[in-house]
SERO-4910 file (N, C-alpha, C, O; in steps of 0.05 Angstrom, whole numbers):
BEGIN
 pado doro    nc1    nc2    nc3   cac1   cac2   cac3    cc1    cc2    cc3    oc1    oc2    oc3
  Met    A    853    -70     73    835    -97     62    834   -107     86    832    -82     89
  Arg    A    833   -114     99    827   -126    136    810   -107    144    788   -112    154
  Ala    A    818    -84    141    789    -60    159    766    -68    136    746    -81    144
  Val    A    768    -62    113    744    -65     93    732    -84    109    717    -78    127
  Ile    A    737   -107    102    733   -134    113    722   -136    142    701   -148    144
  Phe    A    733   -124    170    731   -114    187    710    -91    188    699    -92    211
  Ile    A    700    -71    175    675    -55    180    658    -68    169    642    -75    186
  Leu    A    650    -79    141    633   -104    129    617   -121    152    593   -125    156
  Ile    A    650   -131    174    629   -148    192    614   -139    201    590   -140    197
  Val    A    626   -127    216    612   -100    235    589    -95    228    571    -98    244
  Ala    A    585    -85    199    565    -70    194    535    -91    191    512    -85    197
  Ile    A    546   -117    180    532   -138    181    515   -148    203    491   -151    203
  Ile    A    533   -153    227    517   -155    255    504   -132    270    487   -136    287
  Ala    A    516   -105    260    499    -82    266    472    -90    257    457    -95    276
  Ile    A    462    -94    231    441    -96    220    422   -126    231    398   -127    235
  Ile    A    439   -146    234    425   -167    251    413   -162    269    390   -167    272
  Ala    A    432   -149    288    419   -143    314    398   -117    319    389   -109    340
  Ala    A    395   -109    294    368    -80    296    347   -105    291    326   -108    304
  Val    A    356   -120    274    331   -135    264    322   -156    280    299   -163    280
  Ala    A    348   -169    300    328   -187    320    322   -163    342    315   -175    363
  Thr    A    322   -149    345    311   -130    375    278   -121    367    260   -114    383
  Gly    A    277   -123    341    254   -102    332    259    -72    320    239    -61    312
  Phe    A    284    -59    319    282    -37    313    288    -30    287    291     -7    277
  Leu    A    291    -49    277    289    -44    241    266    -78    228    268   -102    230
  Asp    A    248    -58    216    232    -80    204    233    -78    173    223    -58    163
  Ile    A    245    -98    155    241    -97    130    215   -123    122    212   -144    133
  Ser    A    202   -111    104    183   -127     91    190   -119     56    203   -100     46
  Gln    A    175   -142     41    184   -139     14    156   -142      1    142   -161     -3
  Thr    A    154   -107     -7    126   -107    -23    122   -109    -51    101   -101    -63
  Arg    A    144   -121    -64    146   -129    -95    159   -148   -101    183   -143    -99
  Gln    A    156   -169   -108    167   -197   -117    188   -186   -147    178   -171   -164
  Ala    A    211   -195   -147    234   -199   -163    221   -218   -184    206   -237   -181
  Lys    A    237   -201   -214    228   -221   -232    248   -217   -250    258   -195   -257
  Ala    A    255   -245   -262    286   -250   -279    280   -237   -306    257   -228   -309
  Pro    A    291   -235   -319    291   -222   -346    288   -244   -360    292   -266   -350
  Glu    A    276   -240   -392    269   -262   -407    298   -268   -429    299   -251   -447
  Val    A    312   -281   -429    326   -284   -447    322   -310   -473    312   -332   -474
  Thr    A    332   -299   -484    330   -318   -511    359   -317   -529    374   -299   -535
  Ala    A    359   -343   -532    378   -348   -561    371   -350   -588    354   -367   -594
  Thr    A    379   -339   -601    376   -350   -636    406   -348   -650    426   -340   -639
  Arg    A    405   -352   -667    423   -361   -688    426   -332   -690    451   -332   -686
  Asn    A    421   -304   -694    433   -285   -691    441   -267   -663    452   -245   -666
  Gly    A    436   -279   -639    447   -269   -622    432   -280   -596    415   -298   -597
  Val    A    438   -269   -575    425   -271   -542    403   -240   -550    411   -221   -563
  Thr    A    387   -242   -544    360   -223   -532    348   -223   -505    332   -241   -499
  Ala    A    354   -203   -489    336   -204   -464    314   -181   -462    311   -161   -475
  Lys    A    299   -190   -442    277   -172   -449    265   -167   -402    258   -180   -382
  Gly    A    271   -138   -411    276   -135   -372    255   -148   -358    232   -155   -364
  Gly    A    271   -148   -332    254   -162   -311    249   -142   -294    248   -119   -302
  Gln    A    245   -148   -260    230   -121   -244    245   -128   -215    241   -150   -206
  Ala    A    259   -114   -205    277   -114   -177    255   -106   -166    235    -92   -171
  Pro    A    268   -129   -138    239   -123   -126    240    -99   -101    262    -87    -98
  Ala    A    225    -94    -89    223    -64    -69    208    -75    -39    194    -93    -31
  Phe    A    218    -58    -32    224    -70      3    207    -39     11    202    -19     -2
  Asp    A    203    -45     35    193    -21     52    207    -31     76    209    -55     83
  Val    A    217     -9     89    233     -5    117    221      8    138    214     31    134
  Glu    A    217     -3    161    207     12    181    231     11    203    243    -10    209
  Thr    A    237     38    214    258     37    235    241     46    265    218     54    267
  Gly    A    258     43    284    247     52    312    257     77    319    275     86    305
  Ser    A    248     90    339    259    112    343    266    115    365    258     97    380
  Val    A    283    136    379    294    138    399    288    167    411    292    188    398
  Lys    A    281    168    431    270    205    440    290    207    454    300    185    460
  Val    A    299    227    463    324    236    483    311    264    496    311    282    479
  Gly    A    304    269    512    298    294    541    312    289    562    334    278    565
  Ser    A    293    303    582    306    318    603    277    321    624    254    330    622
  Lys    A    290    312    641    272    316    656    275    328    694    291    314    706
  Pro    A    264    348    709    279    350    731    279    338    744    260    322    746
  Ala    A    305    337    764    300    319    781    329    334    813    347    350    813
  Thr    A    321    320    830    335    336    844    361    312    861    356    290    870
  Val    A    391    327    861    402    312    863    419    314    891    419    339    896
  Lys    A    434    299    914    445    307    935    470    309    924    474    295    905
  Val    A    490    326    932    519    332    922    535    327    949    532    342    968
  Pro    A    549    309    951    566    310    974    584    340    975    594    351    955
  Gln    A    586    346    993    602    370   1012    626    363   1013    633    339   1017
  Val    A    648    388   1010    677    382   1012    682    404   1027    678    428   1023
  Val    A    695    389   1050    713    407   1068    730    412   1078    728    405   1101
  Val    A    751    424   1072    777    429   1075    786    436   1094    779    459   1098
  Glu    A    800    426   1113    818    435   1135    847    430   1134    859    412   1122
  Lys    A    858    452   1151    888    463   1150    892    435   1167    878    421   1182
  Pro    A    926    435   1156    935    415   1168    935    407   1198    934    384   1207
  Gly    A    936    435   1214    937    432   1244    916    422   1257    918    409   1278
  Gln    A    890    426   1243    862    415   1248    865    389   1244    866    375   1265
  Asn    A    867    382   1229    869    354   1217    882    337   1247    868    323   1261
  Gln    A    906    343   1251    922    337   1271    916    330   1296    920    309   1308
  Ala    A    901    357   1308    894    358   1332    866    335   1333    866    316   1349
  Ala    A    849    338   1318    829    324   1317    836    296   1314    822    281   1328
  Ala    A    851    286   1303    860    257   1298    873    249   1322    873    225   1329
  Ala    A    889    271   1341    896    257   1364    875    259   1391    879    250   1414
  Val    A    852    274   1381    824    268   1394    823    236   1395    829    223   1415
  Asn    A    816    227   1374    795    209   1362    817    182   1368    807    159   1369
  Asn    A    845    186   1372    860    167   1378    865    160   1412    870    139   1424
  Ala    A    860    184   1420    863    190   1450    830    170   1460    834    154   1479
  Gln    A    808    170   1451    793    159   1459    794    134   1451    777    118   1460
***
């Protein structure tokens, strides 16, 4: 039960963030109308109402690639004897 509530909270926060950033635009295109309910001695009758209608526009995310030049570091592996000789020369200086 806690997991379901947590998922609902995260979904609501995501929708609020999408509307706040302009990624999601919701506008109502048709007003809601409540049904007409009448009560008589014979019972209750209801005549249909109208559900609201909404127009939802979402932003788009474009993913692509472009050519780029990237410098890659060069890795040099030396044998242990060469490292010790170079370190001795550097320490002597």
